[in-house]
N, C-alpha and C positions, 0 to 999 in steps of 0.2 A: 539198581541197585539201589541209586536215590533215592526211587519212585519206592522201594518196599519202605526202605526210613523214615519216608514223608508219609503211607500209608499209615505206618507204623505208631506216630506220631501226631493219628487224627485226634480229635479230643472224642471224648464218647459218649453219646445222646444224653442232656438233660432230662428229656423227659421220651415218652412213649406212651400210644393209646392204644390198649387193652379192650374192645369191647364200647360198655361207652364213657369209660372212665380213664383219666390220663393217671399213670403213675409215673414218680420222680420220687427224690433221696426222702424218707420220711416215708414215705405211703404203706398204707395198713395191706396185708395180701394175708392169705391162705396156703396151704399148703398141699399140693398132691401130689405128689412125685410119681416120674410111671413106677410102676414095678420092673425092679432089675435083680430081684432076688438080696438086694442088701440091707443088711439091720437098719442104717438109717436110713433108708426110705419110710421104713415101717414109722421106725422111731419118729418122721419129723411128720406123716403124714398127717393131715387137719390141726396141723400145729400152725396156728395165727403167729406173724413173722414182720418184721420190717425192714422197708429195702433202705438199702447203702447205697448204693450205686446202679449203675449200669453200662454196659459193657459191652461190645462190638464187634465180632468177629473178624476178618480178614472178608469173609462171603459174606457177611452183613447182618449175619445170625447175632439178636439181643439177647444179652445173659444178662440176667437182674439176679445182683449180691443184698440178699438179707442176713440180717442174726433175726434169731427167733424171739419173739416179745417174753417168754418166761426166763429164759437162759441163764444161772443167776451171773455167769461169766459172759452177759449179751455186750458186756465192755470191751473185755478182750476180743471180741468180735469187730465189734466196732475199729479198734486200733489195726484190723486184719491179720490177727492170730488165725491158724488152721484150726478146725477143729469149733470155730462158733464160729462161723461165718462159713456160709453154703451160697453155692449155684445155678441159678432154676431156670430152664425155657420158659417162653411166655406162653407156653400153653400147659406149663405145670402147676401157675399161681393163681390164684381168683384174686379178686380188689373184694377188698371189704366196701360194702357198702356202709351209707349216715350211719344206719341201722343197726348193723354188727358193730362194725365203729365201737355204737355204747357200750359192750356187753367189751372190748377192750379194755385194760388198766388201766388209767390215768399212768404217768410218768414221775416220780417224783425222787430229789436229789436231797439226799440231807448229807450238811456238810459239815465236819466239823473243825472246826479254822483255830489258830493263835502258836505260840510260839512253847513250846514245853519248858526251853529255858529263863523264863521269864514270871515264874512262881505261878499265878493264879491266869496268866495269861492261857495255859494249859489248859482250860477246862474246857475247851469244843473240843479237841482231840482226846481226852479222856473219856466227854461222851460218846464221841463216833464210834471208839476201840469198845468202849460197854454196848452200845447201839451194835457192832457189827459181829459179835459174837451172839448172839442171839439168833433166832430162827430168822427169818427173810423173809419180808412180805412182799407179795407179788407186785409187782408198780417200782417197788422204794429201792436204792440205793442209796449205800449210808458209805460214803467217802472220806479218808483223815487226809483233809487238803496241809493242814499245819501252816506252813508261812508259804503257800508255794499260789500263791495268788494269778499269774496267768496262767496257771492249770486248770484253775477252778471256771477263770473267765471266758477259756474253749469250751471246758465241759461244757455251761449253756448255755454250750451253740449248737450242742445237739434236742431231741426232742424231750425235752420235759416240762410236763403242764405249770411243776411249780417248785421253785429250791427253798428247802428252810433250812439258815445262816447256826450252825450252834457259836457262842464267842458268849465270850466273859467283855462286859461292857460297863464302864462305869455311867449311872445314873442320876447318883446320889442317896440311894436304897442300905437297908442293914446289908452286910458283906454275906449273898449268899442268898441274895433274894431274886427268885425266875421268874423273868417276864415275857408277854409275848408282843414280838414289836410285828407293826404289820408295814411294809416298806414299797409292797404293791402301788401305794397312794404319790409317791412319788417318781414311779420310772419315767417319767415325762419330763423330768426337773430334777435340779440339783439333789439327792437324795439325801432325808435327813438326820438320818441313825450317826451315832456318835461313837467310835470304838476304836482302838488302838491295833497297832501291832500292824498285821494284815489285815488292809484298811476296806471291810467291804465296800465304803462309799467309791474307791478310787475300782474293786473287782466289778463294781456295777456299770462304772461311768465306761470301764475297758471291755468287757460285755457286749455293754448297748455299742458302743463304737465299732466292733465285728462283727455287730450287726444285727444278732439276738439275746433277749432279759426274757425268763419264761416271765407269763403275764403273771403267775399271781408268786411273792418275794417275802418271806417271814425271817424271823430275825425270833427263836432262843436263846436268852441273853440270860445271864450271874452276875450280878454284882461282885466285884471281887474285892476283895480285903487289901491285898500288896499287889502290884504289877511292877515289875523293874523293868524302866527305860531301856531301849535299845541301845541308847548308847549308854550307859552301866556295864560294861559287856563284865569288869572285872568284878562286878557281884551276881552275876547268875546266880541262882538259885531254881532247881526243878524239883522243889516241893509247893502243893498250893495251902492256902490254908485251911483246919480245921471247917471252917464255917462252908469254904468253897466245895472242900470234900464231902462235906455230907451234904450238898445243893444235890449232886449227882442219880444219885437212884433215883430223887423227885424229878429232873432234868431229863432220866430216859423216859419214864412216866409222863412227861409235859412233850415231848415231841410224839410219843406215840398217837396222843390225843390230838396233836395236832395235823398229825401225818388220816385221821379220822376223820377230822373236820374238814380238810383239803378234800377227800375224795371221794364225801360227799359234795362238799362246792364240786366240786366238778365236773360230779356225774349231771348235778341241778343244772348245769351253766349247756351242759351237752344238752340235756334234753329241751331246754326256752329255743335252744337256739333252733332244734330241727321239731319245735312246733310249729 
């Protein structure tokens, strides 16, 4: 009996070789399910997917766990929820080579951060909620992280190519002024962005300690008129100033333009890397 438990505790392989390719978590593949009369087989046939992990049965058969690249609920699959995470045998998947991978969408995380009870600090959350109500763009995930810095640091461990923080940040400008801060240059050293509440500086440091920060990190910042210090809980106010509230529609447009720019840059980088 003890041998069976020891066998069950045996760790799954980190990678597997398929033809000339090595597959591991994060690899992109094309799905070719065997015809079993299952409607899911027809729905998933030809779809591109991301390898989430490998499992090996007691008889040594490898199964590949994937999430569908275009699935709006892909984050649920990454959290191992059924219906968004699928398993295939090695003969049912095709590794995407570099040229094919270029056609896959870049993955960008837009993270709204801030505390909605600290006046203008709720700017990032408000913008994220407005963006989430709009039609979803392929490869772009919008999430309201609020003050959950640990969750954001762990989210950046996934295969995002870029992350866009949306936050209120005092920079000495008139209230409601929007700006884009490129934090990518600071990834190797102490980040220079100055904000408040859920501190992006600490989030980046934590993500770096966990092992991964996306190559491109941008901050869409709004100059606040009034932010309540976290120590002043007796003065909590969930109302943003008029100047910051008026800036929200412009911030939504600015985030969309930043995404367009990032997609173009990532596409050029991919082409340059394979030229």
